C-alpha positions in Angstrom: 0.0 0.1 -0.1 2.9 2.4 0.4 2.9 2.9 -3.3 -0.7 4.1 -3.2 0.1 6.9 -0.6 2.1 8.7 -3.2 -0.7 8.9 -5.6 -3.8 10.7 -4.6 -6.8 12.2 -6.7 -6.7 15.9 -7.1 -9.5 18.2 -6.1 -10.7 16.3 -3.2 -9.8 18.7 -0.5 -12.9 20.8 -1.6 -10.8 23.0 -4.0 -11.7 22.8 -7.7 -9.3 20.6 -9.6 -7.4 22.6 -12.3 -9.3 22.7 -15.7 -6.2 23.6 -17.8 -2.7 22.1 -17.7 0.3 24.2 -16.5 2.1 26.0 -19.3 5.5 24.5 -18.4 7.2 21.8 -16.2 10.4 22.8 -14.4 13.5 22.1 -16.8 11.4 21.3 -19.8 9.7 22.9 -22.7 6.2 24.3 -22.2 3.4 21.6 -22.3 0.4 22.7 -24.4 -2.8 22.3 -22.4 -4.2 19.4 -24.4 -7.0 17.1 -23.1 -4.3 14.6 -22.0 -2.1 17.2 -20.3 -5.0 18.7 -18.4 -6.1 15.3 -17.2 -2.6 14.5 -15.8 -3.1 17.5 -13.3 -6.1 15.8 -11.7 -3.9 13.0 -10.0 -1.0 13.9 -7.8 1.9 11.4 -7.8 5.6 11.7 -6.5 5.8 7.8 -6.7 7.7 5.9 -9.4 5.3 3.1 -8.8 2.9 4.8 -11.4 3.2 2.3 -14.3 0.2 2.9 -16.5 -1.9 6.1 -17.5 -5.1 5.6 -19.7 -6.9 8.6 -21.0 -10.1 9.1 -23.0 -12.1 12.1 -24.3 -15.5 10.6 -24.0 -17.4 13.5 -25.4 -15.3 13.4 -28.7 -15.5 9.7 -29.0 -19.3 9.7 -28.8 -19.5 12.3 -31.6 -17.1 10.3 -33.7 -18.9 6.9 -33.2 -22.3 8.7 -34.2 -20.6 9.5 -37.5 -18.6 6.4 -38.1 -18.9 3.2 -36.3 -15.2 2.4 -36.7 -14.5 4.6 -33.8 -16.2 2.4 -31.4 -12.9 0.7 -30.6 -12.0 4.0 -28.7 -14.9 3.6 -26.2 -13.8 2.7 -22.7 -10.4 4.6 -22.7 -9.8 6.1 -19.3 -11.9 3.6 -17.4 -10.7 0.3 -18.9 -12.7 -2.9 -18.0 -15.5 -0.8 -16.3 -16.7 -0.1 -19.8 -18.3 -3.5 -20.1 -20.2 -2.9 -16.8 -21.4 0.6 -17.5 -25.1 -0.3 -17.5 -24.8 -2.0 -14.2 -22.8 0.9 -12.7 -25.4 3.4 -13.8 -28.1 1.3 -11.9 -26.0 0.5 -8.8 -24.1 3.7 -8.2 -25.8 6.3 -10.4 -22.8 6.8 -12.6 -22.5 5.6 -16.2 -18.8 5.9 -17.4 -19.9 5.9 -20.9 -21.5 9.5 -20.4 -18.3 11.0 -19.0 -16.8 14.0 -20.9 -13.2 12.9 -20.1 -11.8 9.8 -18.2 -8.4 9.2 -16.6 -7.3 5.8 -15.2 -4.0 5.4 -13.2 -2.3 2.2 -12.3 0.1 2.0 -9.6 1.7 -1.2 -8.2 -1.2 -3.2 -7.0 -3.8 -0.4 -7.2 -5.8 1.8 -9.5 -7.3 5.3 -9.4 -10.0 6.6 -11.8 -11.4 10.0 -12.5 -14.4 10.7 -14.5 -15.5 14.3 -15.6 -19.1 14.9 -16.4 -22.3 16.7 -15.0 -23.1 14.4 -12.0 -26.4 14.4 -10.0 -24.6 14.5 -6.7 -27.7 14.0 -4.6 -28.7 10.9 -6.6 -25.3 9.3 -6.5 -24.8 9.9 -2.8 -28.3 8.3 -2.3 -27.0 5.4 -4.2 -24.0 4.9 -1.9 -26.1 5.5 1.3 -28.3 2.7 0.1 -25.2 0.5 -0.4 -24.5 1.0 3.3 -21.2 2.8 2.4 -19.5 4.8 5.2 -19.9 8.5 4.5 -16.8 10.7 5.0 -16.1 14.4 4.8 -18.4 16.5 2.8 -17.0 20.0 1.7 -17.9 22.5 -1.1 -20.2 20.0 -2.7 -17.8 17.2 -2.7 -18.6 14.1 -0.6 -16.4 11.0 0.2 -17.6 7.5 0.6 -15.8 4.4 2.0 -17.5 1.3 0.7 -14.8 -1.4 1.6 -11.5 -2.2 3.2 -8.1 -2.0 1.7 -7.5 -5.1 -0.5 -11.0 -6.5 -0.1 -14.3 -6.3 -1.7 -16.8 -3.9 -0.1 -19.1 -5.5 2.6 -22.3 -4.4 0.7 -24.5 -5.5 -2.2 -21.8 -4.0 -4.4 -19.6 -6.8 -3.3 -21.5 -9.2 -5.4 -20.1 -7.6 -8.5 -16.6 -8.4 -9.9 -15.8 -4.5 -10.3 -16.5 -3.9 -6.6 -13.0 -3.1 -5.5 -12.7 -0.3 -7.9 -15.0 1.7 -5.6 -13.3 1.0 -2.2 -12.9 4.8 -1.9 -15.1 7.3 -3.7 -15.5 11.1 -4.1 -18.5 12.6 -5.6 -18.8 16.2 -6.8 -20.9 18.1 -9.3 -18.4 17.7 -12.2 -16.3 14.9 -11.0 -16.5 11.2 -9.8 -13.2 9.9 -8.4 -12.6 6.4 -7.2 -9.8 4.1 -6.1 -9.2 0.5 -5.3 -7.3 1.6 -2.1 -9.2 2.5 1.0 -6.0 3.9 2.5 -6.3 6.9 0.1 -8.7 8.6 2.5 -6.7 11.8 2.6 -6.9 12.5 -1.1 -5.7 16.2 -1.5 -5.4 18.9 -4.1 -1.7 19.3 -4.8 -1.1 20.3 -8.4 2.4 21.1 -7.8 3.1 17.3 -7.7 0.6 16.2 -10.4 1.4 13.5 -12.9 2.2 16.2 -15.4 5.2 17.2 -13.1 6.8 13.9 -14.0 9.3 14.7 -16.7 8.6 11.5 -18.8 4.8 11.9 -18.7 4.9 15.5 -19.6 7.3 14.8 -22.5 5.0 12.1 -23.7 1.8 14.4 -23.4 3.7 17.0 -25.4 4.7 14.5 -28.1 1.3 12.9 -28.5 -0.5 16.2 -28.7 -4.2 16.5 -28.8 -5.2 12.9 -28.6 -8.8 11.4 -28.3 -7.5 8.4 -26.7 -4.2 7.5 -25.3 -2.2 4.9 -23.2 1.1 5.6 -21.6 2.8 2.8 -19.9 6.2 2.2 -18.1 7.4 -1.4 -19.0 9.5 -2.8 -16.2 10.3 0.6 -14.6 11.8 1.7 -17.9 11.0 5.0 -19.4 7.3 5.5 -20.2 6.2 4.8 -23.8 3.0 6.3 -25.2 0.5 5.7 -28.0 -2.7 7.4 -28.9 -5.1 8.4 -31.6 -5.3 11.9 -33.0 -8.4 13.0 -34.9 -8.4 15.9 -37.2 -11.5 16.7 -39.3 -12.8 13.4 -38.6 -9.6 11.6 -39.9 -7.7 9.4 -37.3 -3.9 8.9 -37.1 -2.0 6.5 -34.9 0.7 8.2 -32.9 3.5 6.4 -31.0 6.0 8.3 -28.9 9.0 7.0 -27.1 12.1 8.5 -25.4 15.5 7.8 -26.5 19.1 8.5 -25.5 20.4 8.4 -29.1 17.7 9.9 -31.3 19.6 9.6 -34.6 20.2 5.9 -34.1 16.8 5.3 -32.9 15.2 7.2 -35.7 17.2 5.1 -38.1 16.0 1.8 -36.7 12.4 2.8 -36.5 12.4 4.0 -40.1 14.0 0.7 -41.2 11.3 -1.2 -39.3 8.5 0.9 -40.9 9.9 0.1 -44.3 9.8 -3.7 -43.7 6.6 -5.7 -45.1 5.5 -6.5 -41.5 5.3 -3.0 -40.1 4.3 -1.4 -43.4 1.1 -3.6 -43.2 0.5 -2.5 -39.5 1.3 1.3 -40.1 0.8 1.9 -43.8 2.0 5.4 -44.9 3.7 5.9 -41.3 6.4 8.6 -40.9 8.9 8.9 -38.1 10.6 11.9 -36.9 12.4 13.5 -33.9 10.2 16.5 -33.0 12.1 19.9 -33.4 11.4 20.7 -29.7 12.0 17.3 -28.3 15.5 16.1 -29.3 15.2 13.1 -26.9 11.9 11.6 -28.4 11.0 9.8 -31.5 7.4 10.0 -32.8 5.7 7.7 -35.4 2.5 8.9 -37.0 0.5 6.6 -39.2 -2.6 8.0 -41.0 -5.8 5.8 -41.2 -6.2 3.7 -44.2 -9.9 3.1 -43.8 -9.6 -0.6 -42.9 -7.3 -1.2 -40.0 -8.5 -1.0 -36.4 -8.3 2.5 -34.9 -6.3 2.5 -31.6 -4.2 -0.5 -32.6 -0.9 1.2 -31.5 -2.2 1.8 -28.0 -3.8 -1.8 -27.8 -0.4 -3.2 -28.8 1.6 -1.3 -26.2 -1.1 -2.3 -23.6 -0.6 -5.8 -24.5 3.1 -5.6 -24.1 3.6 -7.1 -27.5 5.7 -6.9 -30.6 5.3 -3.2 -30.9 7.9 -2.6 -28.2 10.4 -3.9 -30.7 9.5 -0.9 -32.8 9.4 1.8 -30.2 12.1 0.5 -27.8 
């Protein structure tokens, strides 16, 4: 549990969580206030145990799916396996993740923290948790906390009959945010944007490299530097984006371009280009436009599975 104590959800002290990302990180270039960068300010972390960050712009995804069903593969980003249980969650706790404007899911060693942004009916959600016999905590400035279980165990309520129960051991409910964690020890969630995830040099660099993405996954394999992948959508046209840090940009870029030219990777990323961004000499970025047939979000999916794509971006 020590790892969890270094990661707390921002905004739970009663002060509003920041809506825009800081313009800079100490010692780095300015970070544009994209959706991903802003979401990284919601969670504070000074702990290297953070190993995975998943983000989704739910509002944008819903609009895209309505126009083109191929974008359905982006549904669920930011709340992971809870997507399959959205209907049940809407009934049990009064929160439907599918209706969130934005979502962020952070994994540390052994635990997970989730943040949903939307317009919540706080009274209705609080009534749901009261009906679940949850323990009511502090309530300040419209934000109420609930403890539904004990650390490392399923809650002792009707919620316990659900396989996703542990995700809601600790909950905070506010008018525009719903925050939950598997760790009941995170009772003292607090607002501390000075140590947010965006203050992590590696995460900030990847947020800058990925840019304005509709969905993204950033993962740290075996405590190595984070690698990130996401989907950019411009005028309804998606592109796969992969970013990875490197100590030798020239050599790394050469290897990546050789891979992309091979028949195998040309089939995975047709039309892909690789570059070292002018303002990030220690990062290599791959951008592959959509060809209209391949799965949207395949780069992030491959990274999440720890598969062959690592041989491309490593």
